[in-house]
C-alpha positions, 0 to 999 in steps of 0.5 A: 610525725610522732614525737619521741618521748622516751627521754622524758619517760625514762626520766619519769621512771627514774625519778619514781625509782629514786623515791623507792628503797626497793628495786622496781619491777618492769611491771611496775614501770609499765604501770606507771608509764602506761606501757608494757613490761617488755618494752620497759626492759628493752629501754632499761637495758640501754641504761644498764649497758651504760652503767646507770641502772642494774637489774636483779632477777628473782623474788625481790628483784627488779631495777635499781639506779647504780649511780648517785643521782648527782653523777647522772646527766640527761645527756647520759640518759639520752645517749643510753637511748641511742641518741634519738633524733632531737628535731622533727624538722630536717633538710629537703634533699628531693633536688640534688644539685639544685643550688637553691636547695644547697643554700637552704640546706646549708643555712638550715644545717648550721642553725640545726647543728647549733641548736643541737649543740646547745641543747646537748650541752644543757642536757649535760649540765642537768643532773637527776639530783637537780630534777629530784630536788625540783620534784621535792620543792614542788611537793613541798610547795603543794603541801605534800610530805609524803611522796606516796601521796602523789605517786601513780597508782600502781 
């Protein structure tokens, strides 16, 4: 099963956007992520609908972050991506009415729900500002002073 890495990818793009003073085009985002501009626009449209980013058309247009980084949580971004499945595992449903399957699914179901709740609570507690601060700390630890030194080639 292929992993859904959209959350990680969007966080990556948003942190690059936060380092820029000008709007970022879908083409630039696609280059950063090894994707295509249409896919980036589709992904970013959910963030726009959630009020996290805005877009402007025309020369000098592109995408910008709408809110302060301290006001955007990982959970906000996760929800704007239509809350993708968090786990690749799930309950077996091949034998409806089987009491063994019911017992197994009850145990696994409650464990999955507890894990989901814990993870979403953690997502709600982490902001883009914290990720940005971590990025800047890592940059300084490597002796870098200009974020362009570690940016992707565009």
